[in-house]
VOGU-3710 file (C-alpha; in Angstrom, 3 decimals, decimal comma):
1> msrrlpplna> 32,202/-145,693/-39,903  29,481/-145,702/-42,572  29,922/-143,485/-45,615  27,456/-140,649/-46,224  27,632/-140,465/-49,997  25,398/-138,521/-52,375  23,489/-140,539/-54,991  25,837/-141,985/-57,605  23,750/-140,783/-60,565  23,920/-137,219/-59,273
11> lrafeaagrh> 27,699/-137,453/-58,901  28,076/-138,816/-62,439  25,868/-136,032/-63,822  27,898/-133,320/-62,092  31,258/-134,813/-63,053  30,305/-135,072/-66,725  28,732/-131,599/-66,818  31,744/-130,142/-65,021  34,208/-131,635/-67,510  32,225/-130,427/-70,509
21> lsftkaadel> 30,826/-127,248/-68,893  27,650/-128,243/-70,705  24,463/-130,021/-69,613  23,815/-130,997/-73,229  27,166/-132,739/-73,708  26,859/-134,434/-70,325  23,422/-135,745/-71,332  24,856/-137,137/-74,575  27,711/-138,858/-72,724  25,409/-140,485/-70,176
31> svtqaaishq> 22,596/-141,214/-72,651  19,963/-139,295/-70,687  18,031/-136,097/-71,298  19,316/-132,615/-70,539  16,441/-132,222/-68,095  17,609/-135,322/-66,221  21,126/-133,880/-65,904  19,721/-130,588/-64,603  17,507/-132,430/-62,110  20,372/-134,611/-60,807
41> ikaledhlgv> 22,695/-131,634/-60,331  19,973/-129,642/-58,527  19,465/-132,635/-56,206  23,236/-132,811/-55,552  23,401/-129,078/-54,798  20,502/-129,474/-52,369  22,294/-132,426/-50,746  25,539/-130,465/-50,358  23,862/-127,186/-49,469  26,025/-125,168/-51,920
51> plfrrlnrsl> 25,676/-124,287/-55,619  28,112/-126,031/-57,957  27,445/-124,087/-61,161  26,746/-120,524/-62,138  24,156/-120,654/-64,878  24,856/-117,846/-67,340  22,805/-116,843/-70,373  24,633/-118,998/-72,923  27,299/-120,708/-70,844  27,967/-122,627/-67,666
61> alteagkayl> 30,679/-121,945/-65,082  31,764/-123,770/-61,951  31,485/-122,068/-58,589  34,434/-122,207/-56,200  32,802/-125,209/-54,514  32,338/-126,857/-57,912  35,977/-126,211/-58,860  37,123/-127,851/-55,637  34,738/-130,827/-55,930  35,192/-131,715/-59,610
71> pllseafdli> 38,842/-132,971/-59,583  38,128/-135,142/-56,534  35,183/-136,797/-58,259  37,090/-137,192/-61,535  39,918/-138,937/-59,688  37,461/-141,186/-57,851  35,732/-142,199/-61,096  39,110/-142,814/-62,734  40,012/-145,174/-59,882  36,689/-147,011/-60,200
81> dagtrrvhar> 37,192/-147,290/-63,960  40,727/-148,645/-63,534  39,569/-151,170/-60,947  36,694/-152,286/-63,154  39,038/-152,730/-66,110  41,344/-154,863/-63,969  38,428/-157,087/-62,927  37,311/-157,497/-66,544  40,899/-158,155/-67,622  41,127/-161,215/-65,354
91> dvegplrisa> 39,278/-163,285/-67,936  42,035/-162,639/-70,478  45,211/-161,673/-68,646  45,017/-163,154/-65,151  45,863/-166,744/-64,226  43,167/-169,391/-64,039  42,751/-170,435/-60,410  41,315/-173,888/-59,853  40,604/-176,002/-56,787  40,558/-179,811/-56,594
101> mpsfagvwll> 40,942/-182,626/-54,087  44,618/-183,502/-53,502  44,181/-187,027/-54,887  42,534/-185,807/-58,093  44,981/-182,917/-58,482  48,071/-185,056/-57,938  47,108/-188,292/-59,696  44,782/-187,195/-62,509  45,176/-183,494/-63,219  48,862/-182,605/-62,887
111> prlrrfrerh> 50,160/-185,272/-65,307  47,836/-183,817/-67,967  48,344/-180,084/-67,470  51,245/-180,008/-69,907  48,794/-180,744/-72,713  46,614/-177,800/-71,700  49,644/-175,479/-71,558  50,734/-176,599/-75,020  47,278/-175,855/-76,408  46,802/-172,579/-74,508
121> pdidvlvqad> 50,263/-171,187/-73,644  48,766/-167,783/-72,809  46,740/-169,162/-69,868  48,610/-169,732/-66,600  46,933/-172,307/-64,344  47,259/-172,104/-60,562  46,160/-175,294/-58,790  44,966/-175,303/-55,182  44,801/-178,856/-53,803  42,366/-178,920/-50,903
131> drlvdfsrdd> 39,676/-181,250/-49,512  37,718/-178,195/-48,366  34,797/-177,101/-50,523  35,774/-173,760/-51,967  33,481/-170,792/-51,289  33,439/-168,855/-54,561  32,011/-165,783/-52,827  35,122/-165,489/-50,638  37,926/-167,523/-52,220  39,837/-166,329/-55,267
141> idlavrygyg> 38,956/-169,423/-57,326  37,587/-169,511/-60,885  36,734/-173,203/-61,213  36,683/-176,290/-58,997  36,492/-180,045/-59,514  34,340/-181,703/-56,863  33,580/-185,329/-56,027  29,952/-185,702/-55,113  26,382/-185,832/-56,402  26,317/-182,737/-58,604
151> nypglrcdyl> 23,878/-180,784/-56,437  25,637/-177,431/-56,052  22,937/-174,720/-55,935  23,756/-171,398/-57,541  26,753/-172,742/-59,478  27,224/-173,994/-63,000  27,791/-177,735/-62,717  29,113/-179,929/-65,559  29,525/-183,701/-65,351  33,151/-184,773/-65,742
161> mgdeifpvca> 33,238/-188,531/-65,111  31,748/-191,280/-63,012  33,623/-193,769/-60,874  33,842/-197,358/-59,699  36,069/-199,274/-57,310  37,876/-202,606/-57,571  40,852/-204,343/-55,918  44,338/-203,375/-57,080  47,764/-204,550/-55,981  51,367/-204,777/-57,103
171> palmageppl> 51,692/-207,434/-59,845  54,291/-209,304/-57,794  51,702/-209,832/-55,059  49,530/-211,909/-57,374  52,262/-214,475/-57,968  53,840/-214,331/-54,526  53,483/-216,425/-51,393  50,758/-216,523/-50,384  49,264/-216,102/-53,881  46,503/-213,664/-54,711
181> krpedlrrht> 44,392/-215,181/-57,447  40,852/-215,345/-56,017  38,893/-213,011/-53,713  39,102/-215,673/-50,987  42,899/-215,237/-50,962  42,421/-211,830/-49,296  42,298/-213,722/-45,978  46,098/-213,875/-46,061  46,789/-210,387/-47,369  46,814/-206,889/-45,886
191> llhdevsrtd> 43,888/-204,640/-46,759  44,677/-200,960/-47,360  42,040/-198,323/-46,570  41,120/-194,872/-47,857  39,996/-193,215/-44,633  38,523/-190,092/-46,272  35,911/-191,521/-48,616  34,534/-194,468/-46,644  30,794/-194,010/-47,241  27,968/-196,167/-48,573
201> dspdwriwlr> 28,235/-194,321/-51,887  32,033/-194,604/-52,076  32,345/-198,156/-50,779  34,922/-199,607/-48,444  36,119/-203,178/-48,068  33,039/-204,248/-46,100  30,736/-203,256/-48,953  33,032/-204,754/-51,592  33,275/-208,089/-49,733  29,491/-208,199/-49,479
211> aagledcgid> 29,187/-207,629/-53,243  31,769/-210,370/-53,852  29,786/-212,831/-51,722  32,498/-212,953/-49,063  30,696/-211,276/-46,192  30,928/-214,352/-43,957  34,186/-215,917/-45,125  36,357/-214,808/-42,220  37,969/-211,717/-43,787  38,029/-208,761/-41,391
221> pdrgpgysdm> 37,088/-205,728/-43,544  38,447/-203,254/-40,989  41,948/-204,581/-40,502  44,969/-203,024/-42,160  46,491/-199,542/-42,365  44,532/-196,488/-43,474  45,549/-193,342/-45,342  44,042/-189,890/-45,593  44,414/-189,623/-49,359  43,759/-192,001/-52,264
231> wmvltaaang> 47,146/-191,181/-53,790  48,821/-192,571/-50,666  46,620/-195,680/-50,772  47,548/-196,394/-54,386  51,230/-195,704/-53,752  51,248/-198,095/-50,797  49,606/-200,767/-52,949  52,121/-200,193/-55,756  54,919/-200,656/-53,197  53,562/-204,096/-52,343
241> egvalgrrsl> 52,233/-203,181/-48,906  48,826/-204,744/-49,487  45,651/-204,722/-51,549  43,704/-201,512/-52,070  40,313/-200,608/-53,451  41,354/-198,434/-56,350  39,139/-195,833/-57,976  38,751/-196,157/-61,721  39,160/-192,380/-62,027  42,643/-192,451/-60,505
251> vagfladgrl> 44,301/-195,771/-61,341  44,839/-195,566/-65,112  48,426/-194,349/-64,849  49,289/-197,034/-62,291  47,743/-199,761/-64,468  49,290/-198,513/-67,709  52,865/-198,501/-66,411  52,502/-201,808/-64,587  52,787/-200,509/-61,049  49,336/-201,900/-60,252
261> aipfgprlkt> 47,230/-204,778/-61,516  43,640/-205,894/-60,973  43,718/-209,406/-59,484  39,957/-210,026/-59,744  36,517/-208,404/-59,612  33,884/-207,399/-59,066  34,010/-203,724/-60,030  31,491/-201,662/-58,082  29,977/-198,546/-59,620  29,710/-195,681/-57,141
271> rlaywivspr> 26,959/-193,090/-56,886  29,547/-190,337/-56,671  31,094/-188,620/-59,671  33,447/-185,778/-60,528  31,838/-182,455/-61,388  33,232/-179,194/-62,753  31,722/-176,264/-60,869  32,112/-172,540/-61,439  30,223/-169,415/-60,383  28,001/-167,454/-62,722
281> ptdewpkvrl> 28,489/-165,230/-64,695  32,257/-165,865/-64,872  31,621/-169,464/-65,988  31,780/-168,215/-69,591  35,051/-166,321/-69,266  37,230/-167,634/-72,110  39,878/-169,148/-69,831  37,231/-170,903/-67,690  35,322/-172,187/-70,718  38,485/-173,434/-72,440
291> frewlieeae> 39,685/-175,273/-69,340  36,257/-176,832/-68,747  36,084/-178,059/-72,354  39,616/-179,435/-72,081  38,822/-181,301/-68,847  35,785/-182,962/-70,424  37,811/-183,928/-73,500  40,527/-185,470/-71,317  37,965/-187,371/-69,222  36,341/-188,859/-72,323
301> aeetrvelll> 39,719/-190,012/-73,610  40,532/-191,460/-70,190  37,285/-193,435/-70,157  38,312/-195,246/-73,330  41,871/-195,759/-72,109  40,833/-197,275/-68,769  38,306/-199,616/-70,373  41,094/-201,158/-72,427  43,165/-201,687/-69,279  40,431/-203,490/-67,336
311> ppeaeeaqig> 40,496/-207,294/-67,555  37,199/-208,821/-68,728  37,062/-211,090/-65,698  36,779/-208,030/-63,396  33,061/-207,774/-64,060  30,898/-204,853/-63,033  28,398/-204,932/-60,170  26,095/-202,415/-58,544  26,297/-201,236/-54,950  23,550/-202,586/-52,733
//
């Protein structure tokens, strides 16, 4: 059922005048003229069909209808004020709710969150790991990290980091039987597949083999098991189950602790990148701004760290 409410300005004028029993004081509170207050109250009385004030020579008194109406309106405005304060308080007191792909959340973000908590112990971070694009108009999310092209209309969008792909495997696989020393050796090894991001802009084995000049060397780019998440692909590779195409953005930890190694190149730059997105105007809430700045700082440090881990022989190449 639709609500049949009087104009809000008229209700505010009456509520203020009723509390003060003065049009002048109500005008001062609402930063309008006394004439405007008088006009709004007259319009409200016409809307209700009953007088709300008795206008005396030098004073103002509520009618019985006014006495009955005023406490209801005061309570309603108090509830609106309390609700508004709670909404505004979210930027200081409430947790920061973020959304990210499961692979990014599990492999890249979670191992670093301790550093954010140490720097900002007053901000609680709630992480929602989901491949679904969050709808900020419906979902209770303050900030999201997305993997794409950066075209997110209506949202603030900040570049986080780019990406590239290259073969990775367990170090033991490189020295095993059969050995894995050259791209041609992939003929005798299992290829692992990321089933979610197999696109021309996030290349699969077929595209990588073409870039490596091995398109017609007898390696089937479609054979081998597939996984629905890059974390599972990298874990399978680290367990020695085969060779994966690792993403630069996600493999640093695996390379640093020796679980994975890069047997050879080339490294293919992708057209996709990670982006930090948030709705306006809450994109400048302190907790959102601080987390965004921290993410960018961590990504810049990671870029330097990964570059040191990449062997010079795993040269870069462009897709296409």
